C-alpha positions as CSV (number, residue, x, y, z in Angstrom):
1,X,-6.1,2.7,-10.0
2,X,-8.9,3.1,-12.1
3,X,-7.9,7.0,-12.7
4,X,-4.7,6.8,-14.2
5,X,-6.2,3.8,-16.4
6,X,-8.2,6.3,-17.4
7,X,-5.4,9.2,-17.9
8,X,-3.5,6.6,-19.5
9,X,-6.1,6.2,-22.6
10,X,-6.9,10.1,-23.0
11,X,-3.2,11.4,-22.8
12,X,-1.7,8.2,-24.9
13,X,0.8,5.8,-22.9
14,X,4.3,6.8,-22.0
15,X,5.3,8.7,-19.4
16,X,2.0,9.2,-17.8
17,X,1.7,5.1,-17.5
18,X,5.4,4.8,-15.6
19,X,4.2,8.1,-13.3
20,X,0.8,6.1,-12.7
21,X,2.3,3.0,-11.9
22,X,4.9,4.3,-9.6
23,X,2.2,6.2,-7.9
24,X,-0.1,2.8,-7.6
25,X,3.6,1.1,-6.7
26,X,4.0,3.4,-3.6
27,X,0.6,3.0,-2.7
28,X,0.5,-0.2,-2.5
29,X,4.3,-0.2,-0.1
30,X,2.5,2.4,2.2
31,X,-0.4,0.1,2.4
32,X,1.0,-3.6,3.0
33,X,3.6,-1.9,5.5
34,X,0.5,0.1,7.3
35,X,-1.2,-3.6,7.3
36,X,2.2,-5.5,8.4
37,X,2.8,-2.7,11.2
38,X,-0.4,-3.3,12.4
39,X,-0.1,-7.2,12.8
40,X,2.8,-6.9,14.3
41,X,1.7,-4.6,17.0
42,X,-1.1,-7.1,17.5
43,X,1.2,-10.0,18.1
44,X,3.5,-7.8,20.7
45,X,-0.1,-7.0,22.6
46,X,-0.9,-10.7,22.4
47,X,2.3,-11.3,24.0
48,X,2.5,-8.9,26.7
49,X,-1.4,-9.7,27.9
50,X,-0.2,-13.8,27.9
51,X,2.7,-12.3,30.2
52,X,0.6,-10.7,32.3
53,X,-1.9,-13.4,32.9
């Protein structure tokens, strides 16, 4: 995120900002989907364990 703001200031806003925000959105989406996947996976594991006991 900081590097994107830095490149924006250095090159002057415009295309760089749009590209940076797109990269940030992509990273955020990827991280959030990984987190939700982890959560769902743990939830499934808990259900399976409960069934076994």
